[in-house]
PyMOL Python script that loads the backbone (N, CA, C, O; Angstrom):
from pymol import cmd

cmd.read_pdbstr("""\
ATOM      1  N   MET A   1      16.359 -14.151   2.444  1.00  0.00           N
ATOM      2  CA  MET A   1      15.138 -14.106   2.015  1.00  0.00           C
ATOM      3  C   MET A   1      15.512 -13.380   0.849  1.00  0.00           C
ATOM      4  O   MET A   1      16.137 -12.320   0.895  1.00  0.00           O
ATOM      5  N   THR A   2      15.063 -14.048  -0.397  1.00  0.00           N
ATOM      6  CA  THR A   2      15.553 -13.950  -1.571  1.00  0.00           C
ATOM      7  C   THR A   2      15.294 -11.797  -1.821  1.00  0.00           C
ATOM      8  O   THR A   2      14.855 -11.048  -0.949  1.00  0.00           O
ATOM      9  N   ALA A   3      15.696 -11.426  -3.088  1.00  0.00           N
ATOM     10  CA  ALA A   3      15.676  -9.981  -3.592  1.00  0.00           C
ATOM     11  C   ALA A   3      14.266  -9.982  -3.650  1.00  0.00           C
ATOM     12  O   ALA A   3      13.502  -9.123  -3.211  1.00  0.00           O
ATOM     13  N   GLN A   4      13.915 -11.364  -4.417  1.00  0.00           N
ATOM     14  CA  GLN A   4      12.379 -10.949  -5.081  1.00  0.00           C
ATOM     15  C   GLN A   4      10.938 -11.054  -4.139  1.00  0.00           C
ATOM     16  O   GLN A   4       9.735 -10.862  -4.315  1.00  0.00           O
ATOM     17  N   ASP A   5      11.808 -11.465  -3.080  1.00  0.00           N
ATOM     18  CA  ASP A   5      10.680 -12.103  -1.457  1.00  0.00           C
ATOM     19  C   ASP A   5      10.629 -10.708  -0.933  1.00  0.00           C
ATOM     20  O   ASP A   5       9.488 -10.317  -0.686  1.00  0.00           O
ATOM     21  N   LYS A   6      11.672  -9.801  -0.688  1.00  0.00           N
ATOM     22  CA  LYS A   6      11.901  -8.375  -0.445  1.00  0.00           C
ATOM     23  C   LYS A   6      11.263  -7.637  -1.456  1.00  0.00           C
ATOM     24  O   LYS A   6      11.710  -6.516  -1.216  1.00  0.00           O
ATOM     25  N   GLU A   7      10.680  -7.536  -2.215  1.00  0.00           N
ATOM     26  CA  GLU A   7      10.275  -6.732  -3.379  1.00  0.00           C
ATOM     27  C   GLU A   7       8.854  -6.913  -3.312  1.00  0.00           C
ATOM     28  O   GLU A   7       8.081  -5.961  -3.413  1.00  0.00           O
ATOM     29  N   LEU A   8       8.414  -8.308  -3.118  1.00  0.00           N
ATOM     30  CA  LEU A   8       7.244  -8.658  -3.352  1.00  0.00           C
ATOM     31  C   LEU A   8       6.228  -8.184  -1.288  1.00  0.00           C
ATOM     32  O   LEU A   8       5.066  -7.897  -1.001  1.00  0.00           O
ATOM     33  N   LYS A   9       7.172  -8.312  -0.661  1.00  0.00           N
ATOM     34  CA  LYS A   9       6.979  -7.934   0.828  1.00  0.00           C
ATOM     35  C   LYS A   9       6.686  -6.471   0.756  1.00  0.00           C
ATOM     36  O   LYS A   9       5.616  -5.996   1.135  1.00  0.00           O
ATOM     37  N   GLN A  10       7.898  -5.610   0.142  1.00  0.00           N
ATOM     38  CA  GLN A  10       7.193  -4.162  -0.261  1.00  0.00           C
ATOM     39  C   GLN A  10       5.922  -3.859  -0.906  1.00  0.00           C
ATOM     40  O   GLN A  10       5.235  -2.856  -0.714  1.00  0.00           O
ATOM     41  N   LEU A  11       5.648  -4.970  -1.805  1.00  0.00           N
ATOM     42  CA  LEU A  11       4.385  -4.462  -2.535  1.00  0.00           C
ATOM     43  C   LEU A  11       3.420  -5.083  -2.603  1.00  0.00           C
ATOM     44  O   LEU A  11       2.656  -5.093  -3.568  1.00  0.00           O
ATOM     45  N   HIS A  12       3.277  -5.824  -1.388  1.00  0.00           N
ATOM     46  CA  HIS A  12       1.980  -6.384  -0.788  1.00  0.00           C
ATOM     47  C   HIS A  12       1.247  -5.649  -0.194  1.00  0.00           C
ATOM     48  O   HIS A  12       0.099  -6.069  -0.337  1.00  0.00           O
ATOM     49  N   ASP A  13       1.281  -4.504   0.584  1.00  0.00           N
ATOM     50  CA  ASP A  13       0.035  -3.560   0.732  1.00  0.00           C
ATOM     51  C   ASP A  13      -0.412  -2.544  -0.309  1.00  0.00           C
ATOM     52  O   ASP A  13      -1.359  -1.766  -0.193  1.00  0.00           O
ATOM     53  N   GLY A  14       0.380  -2.665  -1.300  1.00  0.00           N
ATOM     54  CA  GLY A  14      -0.113  -2.123  -2.764  1.00  0.00           C
ATOM     55  C   GLY A  14      -1.219  -2.830  -3.366  1.00  0.00           C
ATOM     56  O   GLY A  14      -2.313  -2.478  -3.807  1.00  0.00           O
ATOM     57  N   ILE A  15      -0.570  -4.008  -3.248  1.00  0.00           N
ATOM     58  CA  ILE A  15      -1.642  -5.370  -4.160  1.00  0.00           C
ATOM     59  C   ILE A  15      -2.824  -5.320  -3.207  1.00  0.00           C
ATOM     60  O   ILE A  15      -3.878  -4.922  -3.704  1.00  0.00           O
ATOM     61  N   VAL A  16      -2.832  -5.659  -1.905  1.00  0.00           N
ATOM     62  CA  VAL A  16      -3.835  -5.660  -1.166  1.00  0.00           C
ATOM     63  C   VAL A  16      -4.603  -4.214  -1.455  1.00  0.00           C
ATOM     64  O   VAL A  16      -5.793  -4.236  -1.770  1.00  0.00           O
ATOM     65  N   ASP A  17      -4.149  -3.419  -1.382  1.00  0.00           N
ATOM     66  CA  ASP A  17      -5.093  -2.025  -1.804  1.00  0.00           C
ATOM     67  C   ASP A  17      -5.758  -2.025  -3.041  1.00  0.00           C
ATOM     68  O   ASP A  17      -6.910  -1.614  -3.183  1.00  0.00           O
ATOM     69  N   ASP A  18      -4.808  -2.640  -4.255  1.00  0.00           N
ATOM     70  CA  ASP A  18      -5.505  -2.386  -5.856  1.00  0.00           C
ATOM     71  C   ASP A  18      -6.589  -3.263  -5.599  1.00  0.00           C
ATOM     72  O   ASP A  18      -7.648  -2.836  -6.057  1.00  0.00           O
ATOM     73  N   VAL A  19      -6.697  -4.840  -4.752  1.00  0.00           N
ATOM     74  CA  VAL A  19      -7.485  -5.662  -5.026  1.00  0.00           C
ATOM     75  C   VAL A  19      -9.089  -4.870  -3.842  1.00  0.00           C
ATOM     76  O   VAL A  19     -10.269  -5.216  -3.788  1.00  0.00           O
ATOM     77  N   ASN A  20      -8.507  -4.029  -3.279  1.00  0.00           N
ATOM     78  CA  ASN A  20      -9.835  -3.475  -2.435  1.00  0.00           C
ATOM     79  C   ASN A  20     -10.352  -2.340  -3.642  1.00  0.00           C
ATOM     80  O   ASN A  20     -11.559  -2.243  -3.861  1.00  0.00           O
ATOM     81  N   SER A  21      -9.485  -1.597  -4.313  1.00  0.00           N
ATOM     82  CA  SER A  21      -9.783  -0.648  -5.091  1.00  0.00           C
ATOM     83  C   SER A  21     -10.775  -1.555  -5.863  1.00  0.00           C
ATOM     84  O   SER A  21     -11.964  -1.250  -5.759  1.00  0.00           O
ATOM     85  N   LEU A  22     -10.508  -2.436  -6.488  1.00  0.00           N
ATOM     86  CA  LEU A  22     -10.772  -3.503  -7.582  1.00  0.00           C
ATOM     87  C   LEU A  22     -12.053  -3.661  -7.164  1.00  0.00           C
ATOM     88  O   LEU A  22     -12.805  -3.532  -8.130  1.00  0.00           O
ATOM     89  N   VAL A  23     -12.786  -3.940  -5.901  1.00  0.00           N
ATOM     90  CA  VAL A  23     -13.999  -4.586  -5.411  1.00  0.00           C
ATOM     91  C   VAL A  23     -14.891  -3.219  -5.480  1.00  0.00           C
ATOM     92  O   VAL A  23     -15.986  -3.131  -6.036  1.00  0.00           O
ATOM     93  N   SER A  24     -14.180  -2.144  -4.785  1.00  0.00           N
ATOM     94  CA  SER A  24     -15.337  -1.189  -4.646  1.00  0.00           C
ATOM     95  C   SER A  24     -15.470  -0.375  -6.344  1.00  0.00           C
ATOM     96  O   SER A  24     -16.445   0.186  -6.842  1.00  0.00           O
ATOM     97  N   LYS A  25     -14.455  -0.538  -6.759  1.00  0.00           N
ATOM     98  CA  LYS A  25     -14.862   0.121  -8.562  1.00  0.00           C
ATOM     99  C   LYS A  25     -16.317  -0.525  -9.021  1.00  0.00           C
ATOM    100  O   LYS A  25     -17.328   0.141  -9.243  1.00  0.00           O
ATOM    101  N   TYR A  26     -16.196  -2.090  -9.122  1.00  0.00           N
ATOM    102  CA  TYR A  26     -17.132  -2.560  -9.278  1.00  0.00           C
ATOM    103  C   TYR A  26     -18.722  -2.775  -8.666  1.00  0.00           C
ATOM    104  O   TYR A  26     -19.745  -3.031  -9.301  1.00  0.00           O
ATOM    105  N   MET A  27     -18.534  -2.567  -7.152  1.00  0.00           N
ATOM    106  CA  MET A  27     -19.573  -2.129  -6.531  1.00  0.00           C
ATOM    107  C   MET A  27     -20.503  -0.908  -6.849  1.00  0.00           C
ATOM    108  O   MET A  27     -21.726  -0.824  -6.741  1.00  0.00           O
ATOM    109  N   SER A  28     -19.415   0.184  -7.349  1.00  0.00           N
ATOM    110  CA  SER A  28     -19.910   1.219  -7.552  1.00  0.00           C
ATOM    111  C   SER A  28     -20.986   1.247  -8.736  1.00  0.00           C
ATOM    112  O   SER A  28     -22.107   1.753  -8.781  1.00  0.00           O
ATOM    113  N   ILE A  29     -20.175   0.453  -9.772  1.00  0.00           N
ATOM    114  CA  ILE A  29     -20.994   0.264 -10.573  1.00  0.00           C
ATOM    115  C   ILE A  29     -22.353  -0.316 -10.996  1.00  0.00           C
ATOM    116  O   ILE A  29     -23.147   0.059 -11.858  1.00  0.00           O
ATOM    117  N   VAL A  30     -22.390  -1.624  -9.896  1.00  0.00           N
ATOM    118  CA  VAL A  30     -23.261  -2.323  -9.902  1.00  0.00           C
ATOM    119  C   VAL A  30     -24.528  -1.477  -8.974  1.00  0.00           C
ATOM    120  O   VAL A  30     -25.757  -1.488  -9.045  1.00  0.00           O
ATOM    121  N   GLY A  31     -23.456  -0.705  -8.022  1.00  0.00           N
ATOM    122  CA  GLY A  31     -25.016   0.481  -7.281  1.00  0.00           C
ATOM    123  C   GLY A  31     -25.796   1.351  -7.783  1.00  0.00           C
ATOM    124  O   GLY A  31     -26.934   1.684  -7.453  1.00  0.00           O
ATOM    125  N   LEU A  32     -24.757   1.897  -9.051  1.00  0.00           N
ATOM    126  CA  LEU A  32     -25.772   2.981 -10.146  1.00  0.00           C
ATOM    127  C   LEU A  32     -26.343   2.348 -11.055  1.00  0.00           C
ATOM    128  O   LEU A  32     -27.421   2.797 -11.442  1.00  0.00           O
ATOM    129  N   ASP A  33     -25.862   1.239 -11.616  1.00  0.00           N
ATOM    130  CA  ASP A  33     -26.906   0.651 -12.731  1.00  0.00           C
ATOM    131  C   ASP A  33     -27.796  -0.648 -12.008  1.00  0.00           C
ATOM    132  O   ASP A  33     -28.031  -1.529 -12.836  1.00  0.00           O
ATOM    133  N   VAL A  34     -28.280  -0.907 -10.767  1.00  0.00           N
ATOM    134  CA  VAL A  34     -28.831  -1.996 -10.324  1.00  0.00           C
ATOM    135  C   VAL A  34     -29.467  -0.860  -8.856  1.00  0.00           C
ATOM    136  O   VAL A  34     -28.831  -0.615  -7.831  1.00  0.00           O
ATOM    137  N   PRO A  35     -30.676  -0.417  -9.166  1.00  0.00           N
ATOM    138  CA  PRO A  35     -31.460   0.447  -8.017  1.00  0.00           C
ATOM    139  C   PRO A  35     -31.856  -0.340  -6.905  1.00  0.00           C
ATOM    140  O   PRO A  35     -31.958   0.098  -5.759  1.00  0.00           O
ATOM    141  N   GLU A  36     -32.165  -1.975  -7.400  1.00  0.00           N
ATOM    142  CA  GLU A  36     -32.196  -2.862  -6.228  1.00  0.00           C
ATOM    143  C   GLU A  36     -31.595  -3.738  -5.739  1.00  0.00           C
ATOM    144  O   GLU A  36     -31.986  -4.830  -5.328  1.00  0.00           O
ATOM    145  N   ASN A  37     -29.812  -2.926  -5.786  1.00  0.00           N
ATOM    146  CA  ASN A  37     -28.836  -3.791  -5.339  1.00  0.00           C
ATOM    147  C   ASN A  37     -28.853  -4.453  -4.235  1.00  0.00           C
ATOM    148  O   ASN A  37     -29.297  -3.739  -3.336  1.00  0.00           O
ATOM    149  N   ASP A  38     -28.553  -5.573  -3.853  1.00  0.00           N
ATOM    150  CA  ASP A  38     -28.210  -6.110  -2.678  1.00  0.00           C
ATOM    151  C   ASP A  38     -26.640  -6.311  -2.664  1.00  0.00           C
ATOM    152  O   ASP A  38     -26.028  -7.254  -3.164  1.00  0.00           O
ATOM    153  N   GLU A  39     -26.029  -5.039  -1.871  1.00  0.00           N
ATOM    154  CA  GLU A  39     -25.010  -4.767  -1.606  1.00  0.00           C
ATOM    155  C   GLU A  39     -23.948  -6.110  -1.101  1.00  0.00           C
ATOM    156  O   GLU A  39     -22.912  -6.395  -1.701  1.00  0.00           O
ATOM    157  N   PRO A  40     -24.392  -6.738  -0.046  1.00  0.00           N
ATOM    158  CA  PRO A  40     -23.662  -7.803   0.269  1.00  0.00           C
ATOM    159  C   PRO A  40     -23.429  -8.938  -0.755  1.00  0.00           C
ATOM    160  O   PRO A  40     -22.301  -9.374  -0.986  1.00  0.00           O
ATOM    161  N   GLU A  41     -24.775  -9.489  -1.479  1.00  0.00           N
ATOM    162  CA  GLU A  41     -25.014 -10.569  -2.526  1.00  0.00           C
ATOM    163  C   GLU A  41     -23.832 -10.103  -3.959  1.00  0.00           C
ATOM    164  O   GLU A  41     -23.151 -10.956  -4.529  1.00  0.00           O
ATOM    165  N   ALA A  42     -23.806  -8.541  -4.344  1.00  0.00           N
ATOM    166  CA  ALA A  42     -23.234  -8.277  -4.851  1.00  0.00           C
ATOM    167  C   ALA A  42     -21.583  -8.101  -5.032  1.00  0.00           C
ATOM    168  O   ALA A  42     -20.902  -8.376  -6.020  1.00  0.00           O
ATOM    169  N   LYS A  43     -21.128  -7.494  -3.613  1.00  0.00           N
ATOM    170  CA  LYS A  43     -19.667  -7.768  -3.097  1.00  0.00           C
ATOM    171  C   LYS A  43     -19.392  -9.314  -2.942  1.00  0.00           C
ATOM    172  O   LYS A  43     -18.178  -9.517  -2.940  1.00  0.00           O
ATOM    173  N   ARG A  44     -20.130 -10.459  -2.814  1.00  0.00           N
ATOM    174  CA  ARG A  44     -19.832 -11.734  -2.691  1.00  0.00           C
ATOM    175  C   ARG A  44     -19.517 -12.422  -4.261  1.00  0.00           C
ATOM    176  O   ARG A  44     -18.657 -13.235  -4.603  1.00  0.00           O
ATOM    177  N   LYS A  45     -20.379 -11.868  -4.890  1.00  0.00           N
ATOM    178  CA  LYS A  45     -19.983 -12.318  -6.631  1.00  0.00           C
ATOM    179  C   LYS A  45     -19.009 -11.677  -7.334  1.00  0.00           C
ATOM    180  O   LYS A  45     -18.369 -12.184  -8.255  1.00  0.00           O
ATOM    181  N   ILE A  46     -18.881 -10.503  -6.891  1.00  0.00           N
ATOM    182  CA  ILE A  46     -17.628  -9.876  -7.490  1.00  0.00           C
ATOM    183  C   ILE A  46     -16.261 -10.162  -7.323  1.00  0.00           C
ATOM    184  O   ILE A  46     -15.443 -10.039  -8.235  1.00  0.00           O
ATOM    185  N   ILE A  47     -15.878 -10.693  -5.720  1.00  0.00           N
ATOM    186  CA  ILE A  47     -15.522 -11.575  -5.579  1.00  0.00           C
ATOM    187  C   ILE A  47     -15.363 -12.629  -5.953  1.00  0.00           C
ATOM    188  O   ILE A  47     -14.217 -13.031  -6.153  1.00  0.00           O
ATOM    189  N   ALA A  48     -16.336 -13.339  -6.149  1.00  0.00           N
ATOM    190  CA  ALA A  48     -16.203 -14.733  -6.592  1.00  0.00           C
ATOM    191  C   ALA A  48     -15.437 -14.817  -8.075  1.00  0.00           C
ATOM    192  O   ALA A  48     -14.708 -15.745  -8.427  1.00  0.00           O
ATOM    193  N   ILE A  49     -15.736 -13.759  -8.777  1.00  0.00           N
ATOM    194  CA  ILE A  49     -15.341 -13.365  -9.843  1.00  0.00           C
ATOM    195  C   ILE A  49     -13.793 -12.981  -9.880  1.00  0.00           C
ATOM    196  O   ILE A  49     -13.089 -13.327 -10.829  1.00  0.00           O
ATOM    197  N   ILE A  50     -13.408 -12.415  -9.047  1.00  0.00           N
ATOM    198  CA  ILE A  50     -12.085 -12.047  -8.914  1.00  0.00           C
ATOM    199  C   ILE A  50     -11.276 -13.342  -8.650  1.00  0.00           C
ATOM    200  O   ILE A  50     -10.326 -13.602  -9.389  1.00  0.00           O
ATOM    201  N   LYS A  51     -11.598 -14.131  -7.670  1.00  0.00           N
ATOM    202  CA  LYS A  51     -11.329 -15.562  -7.555  1.00  0.00           C
ATOM    203  C   LYS A  51     -11.157 -16.587  -8.525  1.00  0.00           C
ATOM    204  O   LYS A  51     -10.321 -17.490  -8.534  1.00  0.00           O
ATOM    205  N   GLU A  52     -12.075 -16.323  -9.356  1.00  0.00           N
ATOM    206  CA  GLU A  52     -11.826 -16.977 -10.422  1.00  0.00           C
ATOM    207  C   GLU A  52     -10.984 -16.497 -11.687  1.00  0.00           C
ATOM    208  O   GLU A  52     -10.440 -17.224 -12.517  1.00  0.00           O
ATOM    209  N   ALA A  53     -10.997 -15.558 -11.657  1.00  0.00           N
ATOM    210  CA  ALA A  53      -9.890 -14.866 -12.573  1.00  0.00           C
ATOM    211  C   ALA A  53      -8.231 -15.196 -11.919  1.00  0.00           C
ATOM    212  O   ALA A  53      -7.312 -15.557 -12.654  1.00  0.00           O
ATOM    213  N   ILE A  54      -8.097 -15.012 -10.557  1.00  0.00           N
ATOM    214  CA  ILE A  54      -6.975 -15.367  -9.960  1.00  0.00           C
ATOM    215  C   ILE A  54      -6.665 -16.976 -10.363  1.00  0.00           C
ATOM    216  O   ILE A  54      -5.561 -17.443 -10.644  1.00  0.00           O
ATOM    217  N   ASN A  55      -7.918 -17.670 -10.313  1.00  0.00           N
ATOM    218  CA  ASN A  55      -7.518 -19.165 -10.342  1.00  0.00           C
ATOM    219  C   ASN A  55      -7.015 -19.574 -11.599  1.00  0.00           C
ATOM    220  O   ASN A  55      -6.238 -20.518 -11.736  1.00  0.00           O
ATOM    221  N   ASN A  56      -7.605 -18.624 -12.841  1.00  0.00           N
ATOM    222  CA  ASN A  56      -7.516 -19.233 -14.165  1.00  0.00           C
ATOM    223  C   ASN A  56      -5.938 -18.875 -14.406  1.00  0.00           C
ATOM    224  O   ASN A  56      -5.203 -19.612 -15.064  1.00  0.00           O
ATOM    225  N   LEU A  57      -5.398 -17.356 -13.645  1.00  0.00           N
ATOM    226  CA  LEU A  57      -3.748 -17.361 -13.605  1.00  0.00           C
ATOM    227  C   LEU A  57      -3.105 -18.378 -13.234  1.00  0.00           C
ATOM    228  O   LEU A  57      -2.130 -18.770 -13.875  1.00  0.00           O
ATOM    229  N   GLU A  58      -3.446 -18.857 -12.365  1.00  0.00           N
ATOM    230  CA  GLU A  58      -2.440 -19.787 -11.386  1.00  0.00           C
ATOM    231  C   GLU A  58      -2.266 -21.422 -12.404  1.00  0.00           C
ATOM    232  O   GLU A  58      -1.515 -22.338 -12.069  1.00  0.00           O
ATOM    233  N   LYS A  59      -3.091 -21.433 -13.557  1.00  0.00           N
ATOM    234  CA  LYS A  59      -3.345 -22.434 -14.476  1.00  0.00           C
ATOM    235  C   LYS A  59      -1.967 -22.729 -15.335  1.00  0.00           C
ATOM    236  O   LYS A  59      -1.961 -23.590 -16.215  1.00  0.00           O
TER     237      LYS A  59
END
""", "prot")
cmd.dss("prot")
cmd.show_as("cartoon", "prot")
cmd.util.cbc("prot")
cmd.orient("prot")
């Protein structure tokens, strides 16, 4: 295992927490701004936007 792999292994949980926080942040915003908010649908769409952003980073 390389030094980089070890560092990324240590960062893994923090990265996962950050992504969860990002989804929660935008779920809160949508919940406040849209009274008839469909939470499962909003969450699915937010995650789709994040996936799109990640796909663009990979290019």
